[in-house]
C-alpha positions in Angstrom: 106.1 -50.5 201.7 102.7 -50.9 203.1 102.3 -47.1 203.0 103.2 -46.9 199.4 100.7 -49.6 198.5 97.9 -47.7 200.2 98.5 -44.6 198.2 98.7 -46.5 195.0 95.5 -48.4 195.8 93.7 -45.1 196.6 94.8 -43.6 193.3 93.5 -46.6 191.4 90.2 -46.4 193.2 89.7 -42.6 192.3 90.6 -43.3 188.7 88.2 -46.1 188.5 85.4 -44.0 190.1 86.0 -41.1 187.7 85.9 -43.4 184.7 82.7 -44.9 185.9 81.0 -41.4 186.3 82.0 -40.4 182.8 80.7 -43.6 181.5 77.2 -42.9 182.9 76.9 -39.6 180.8 75.4 -37.6 183.7 77.5 -34.5 182.8 75.3 -34.0 179.7 72.1 -33.8 181.8 72.7 -30.1 182.7 72.6 -28.9 179.1 69.7 -31.2 178.3 67.7 -29.8 181.2 68.3 -26.2 180.0 67.2 -27.2 176.5 64.1 -28.8 177.8 63.2 -25.6 179.9 63.5 -23.3 176.9 60.4 -24.5 175.0 58.4 -24.1 178.1 59.5 -20.4 178.4 58.7 -19.8 174.7 55.3 -21.3 175.2 54.7 -18.9 178.2 55.7 -15.8 176.2 53.4 -16.6 173.3 50.4 -16.8 175.6 48.2 -13.7 174.9 48.2 -11.1 177.7 44.9 -10.1 179.4 43.3 -7.0 177.8 43.2 -3.8 179.9 39.9 -2.4 181.0 38.9 1.3 180.6 35.8 3.2 181.4 34.1 5.1 178.6 31.2 7.5 178.2 29.5 9.3 175.3 29.5 12.9 176.5 26.4 15.1 175.9 26.9 17.8 173.2 26.0 21.3 174.4 25.9 24.8 172.8 28.4 26.9 174.8 29.7 30.4 174.5 33.0 31.0 176.1 33.8 34.1 178.0 36.6 36.4 176.8 38.2 38.4 179.7 39.9 41.7 178.8 41.8 43.9 181.3 41.3 47.6 180.9 40.1 50.8 182.5 37.3 53.3 182.4 37.5 56.5 180.3 35.2 59.5 179.7 33.0 59.3 176.7 34.4 62.7 175.7 37.3 64.7 177.1 38.0 68.3 176.1 40.5 70.9 177.2 38.8 74.3 176.9 41.2 77.1 175.8 41.0 80.9 175.3 40.6 81.8 171.7 42.0 85.3 172.2 44.1 87.2 174.7 42.4 89.2 177.4 41.5 89.6 181.1 39.1 87.2 182.7 36.0 89.3 183.5 33.7 86.5 184.6 34.2 82.9 185.5 31.0 81.0 185.9 32.2 77.4 186.9 34.2 75.6 189.5 35.5 72.1 189.6 32.6 69.6 189.6 30.1 72.0 188.0 27.6 70.3 185.7 27.1 72.1 182.4 25.1 71.7 179.3 26.1 72.2 175.7 26.4 76.0 175.1 26.7 77.0 178.7 29.0 79.9 179.3 32.2 78.9 181.1 34.2 82.2 181.0 34.1 85.7 179.5 37.0 88.0 178.8 36.8 91.8 178.9 35.5 92.9 175.5 37.7 96.0 175.2 35.6 97.8 172.7 34.5 94.7 170.7 30.9 95.2 171.6 31.0 98.8 170.3 32.6 97.5 167.1 29.6 95.1 166.6 27.1 97.9 167.2 28.8 100.2 164.7 28.9 97.3 162.1 25.2 96.7 162.6 24.4 100.4 162.0 26.6 100.4 158.9 24.8 97.3 157.6 21.4 98.9 158.1 22.5 102.0 156.1 23.9 99.9 153.3 20.7 97.9 153.1 18.6 101.1 152.8 21.0 102.4 150.1 20.8 99.2 148.2 17.0 99.2 148.3 16.9 102.8 147.0 19.3 101.9 144.2 17.1 98.9 143.2 14.0 101.2 142.9 15.9 103.8 140.9 17.4 101.2 138.6 14.0 99.6 137.9 12.7 103.1 136.8 15.8 103.8 134.7 17.0 106.8 136.8 20.5 105.4 137.6 23.0 103.4 135.7 23.5 99.8 136.3 27.0 100.5 137.5 25.6 102.5 140.5 23.4 99.6 141.4 26.4 97.2 141.4 28.3 99.6 143.7 25.3 99.6 146.2 25.2 95.9 146.2 29.0 95.6 146.8 28.7 98.0 149.7 26.0 96.0 151.2 28.0 92.8 151.0 31.0 94.5 152.6 28.9 95.7 155.5 27.6 92.2 156.1 31.1 90.9 156.1 32.3 93.6 158.5 29.5 92.7 161.0 30.3 89.0 160.8 34.0 89.8 161.6 33.0 92.0 164.5 30.7 89.5 166.0 33.3 86.7 165.6 35.9 88.9 167.4 33.4 89.5 170.2 32.5 85.8 170.5 36.1 84.9 170.9 36.0 86.5 174.4 33.5 83.8 175.4 34.3 80.2 176.3 31.3 77.9 176.1 30.8 74.2 176.8 30.9 72.2 173.5 28.9 69.3 175.1 27.2 68.4 178.4 29.5 67.1 181.1 31.2 68.0 184.3 34.1 70.5 184.8 37.0 68.4 186.1 39.6 71.1 186.5 39.7 75.0 186.3 43.0 76.6 185.5 42.2 80.3 185.7 40.8 82.9 188.2 38.7 86.0 187.6 40.9 89.0 186.9 43.7 86.9 185.6 45.4 87.6 182.2 45.2 85.0 179.5 47.1 84.5 176.3 45.5 83.2 173.2 45.4 79.4 173.4 45.8 79.3 177.2 44.1 76.4 179.0 40.9 77.4 180.8 39.2 74.2 182.1 38.9 70.5 181.4 35.4 69.1 180.6 34.5 65.4 180.9 31.4 63.6 179.6 31.0 60.6 181.9 27.5 59.4 180.7 28.0 57.0 179.2 31.2 55.7 180.9 33.5 53.8 178.5 35.6 50.8 179.4 38.6 50.4 177.2 40.8 47.3 176.8 42.9 45.4 174.3 41.7 42.1 172.7 44.1 39.5 171.2 44.0 38.8 167.5 43.0 35.2 168.3 39.8 36.4 170.0 39.0 39.2 167.5 36.7 37.2 165.3 34.6 36.0 168.2 33.1 39.4 169.1 31.2 42.1 167.2 30.1 45.7 167.6 26.8 45.8 169.5 27.6 42.7 171.6 26.7 42.9 175.3 29.6 43.0 177.8 30.0 43.1 181.5 32.4 45.5 183.1 33.7 44.5 186.5 35.2 47.5 188.3 38.0 47.3 190.9 35.5 48.5 193.5 33.6 45.2 193.0 30.6 46.8 191.1 29.5 45.5 187.7 28.2 47.5 184.8 26.5 46.1 181.7 27.0 47.8 178.4 27.6 47.2 174.7 30.7 47.1 172.5 30.6 50.3 170.5 34.0 50.2 168.8 36.6 47.6 167.8 39.8 48.9 166.3 40.5 47.7 162.7 44.3 48.2 163.2 46.5 46.3 165.6 48.9 47.9 168.0 52.4 47.4 166.4 53.9 46.6 169.8 51.4 44.1 171.2 49.4 42.9 168.1 46.2 43.6 170.0 43.1 45.5 169.1 41.4 48.3 171.1 37.9 47.6 172.2 35.4 50.1 173.7 32.4 49.2 175.8 29.8 51.9 176.5 27.8 51.6 179.7 25.1 54.0 181.2 26.3 56.2 184.0 23.4 58.7 184.5 24.4 59.8 188.1 28.1 60.1 187.1 28.9 57.6 189.9 31.7 55.9 188.1 34.7 58.1 187.3 37.3 57.8 184.5 40.5 55.9 185.2 39.2 53.0 187.2 40.7 49.5 186.7 38.2 47.3 185.0 37.8 43.8 183.6 35.7 43.4 180.5 33.9 40.1 180.0 32.4 39.3 176.6 30.5 36.2 175.5 31.8 34.8 172.3 29.5 33.2 169.7 28.0 29.8 170.7 29.6 26.7 169.3 28.8 23.0 169.7 31.0 21.4 172.4 31.3 18.6 174.8 31.9 19.2 178.5 34.4 16.9 180.1 36.5 16.9 183.3 40.1 18.1 183.0 41.4 14.7 183.8 40.1 13.3 180.5 42.3 15.6 178.4 45.8 14.1 177.6 48.7 14.5 175.2 49.7 12.1 172.4 53.3 11.3 171.4 53.6 14.4 169.3 52.5 16.6 172.1 49.0 17.4 170.7 46.2 18.0 173.2 43.2 15.7 172.8 41.2 12.8 174.2 41.4 9.0 173.8 38.4 7.1 172.6 37.5 3.5 172.0 36.2 2.7 168.5 33.7 0.1 167.5 36.3 -2.6 167.4 37.6 -1.9 170.8 40.8 -0.2 169.7 42.1 3.0 171.4 42.2 6.1 169.1 43.3 9.7 169.7 41.3 12.8 168.7 42.9 16.3 168.9 40.6 18.9 170.5 40.3 22.6 170.9 39.6 24.1 174.3 36.7 26.5 173.8 36.3 27.4 177.5 38.0 26.5 180.8 35.3 27.2 183.4 35.0 26.2 187.1 32.6 23.5 185.9 34.6 21.7 183.3 36.5 22.0 180.0 34.3 22.7 177.0 36.0 21.1 174.0 35.5 21.1 170.3 36.8 18.4 167.9 35.3 15.3 169.6 33.3 13.3 167.0 29.6 12.8 167.7 28.9 9.6 169.5 32.6 9.0 170.4 33.2 6.8 173.4 35.6 8.9 175.4 37.8 7.1 177.9 37.1 8.7 181.2 39.1 6.4 183.4 42.3 4.5 182.6 43.3 6.7 179.6 46.8 7.1 181.1 47.5 3.4 181.0 46.7 2.7 177.3 48.2 3.9 174.0 46.8 4.5 170.5 46.2 1.3 168.6 45.9 -0.9 171.7 42.9 -3.2 172.0 41.0 -2.8 175.3 37.8 -3.8 177.1 35.5 -0.8 177.3 33.1 -0.5 180.2 30.4 2.1 179.7 29.5 4.5 182.5 26.6 6.9 182.7 27.1 10.3 181.1 24.0 12.3 181.8 26.0 15.0 183.5 29.7 15.8 183.8 29.7 14.6 187.4 28.7 11.1 186.2 31.8 10.7 184.2 34.2 8.5 186.1 32.9 9.8 189.4 34.6 13.2 189.0 32.0 15.1 191.1 32.0 18.0 188.6 28.7 19.8 188.4 26.5 19.3 185.3 26.7 21.4 182.1 25.0 24.7 181.6 
């Protein structure tokens, strides 16, 4: 009985304590505390964030001519394959490989086989016809012969002259002469050998001047002109200086590139044809700014450009064109005059963002953001 009263009393005590706690209203304090904390959070979020700081500089504007590099090779100024103009036996061969010749020098002579006698006979006939024509002129002037006889004498004279020309041309075909000055590169015949008409005799090269030939892209075509100076770097390490003598006006259908020829002096024929070469041509000068590579960035559309800070402290983006990529810096076109280019911190800001711009010196490229890049040209 006592045990039963104890449990009953304990239950009554718990019930009374629970009722008292509910009566105090403490259960609502948790939600109230949360509601009180929310205004504080909102107040924190609406507090303006600190502006980011970037370093800016006004880069100097310089006149710069980019260098166009073209791969190519050397070629002879002229290249001729000398051939026999008639069939015959080689009577005399006056050159060997490497022989220097002038225009008109005799390279080879074939046996004449009566051609010289034909020329002599034709000359005698011509002399006789000239005498007959003169006699006919005198007689016709005095009225002793008819005009028909005079016409016949004149026709005979013309026929004799034609026969002599044919005989001399036939004799000349036994001779092979140099059409221009140069060096004999190959000799394909020997004395005493038989040749057919059109057979190759020798190869003649004109190596002064030497010509460097390459292909230039259609993008660079408008930047060069005939007569511009160019440097030719040979695979041997030597450099020649010449001028552009020809730019093709029709593109290669396969590569869409244009043939370019640079002529350079080679008086001692030191440089042969067929050497690998790199042609360097300075394009026309344009106004650029010189900046370190780290300054150039991409916008959200993938355009290449630089970020600048305008007069109100807002970040703007300006697309640029790379005029030249040298060991010193990037030479860029498209940067407005006086623009404050971000040279440090451009990767941490976006277009339209307001920033604090700290100016740095920009007398040389090396001053910009401490890049250590040498100054401009």
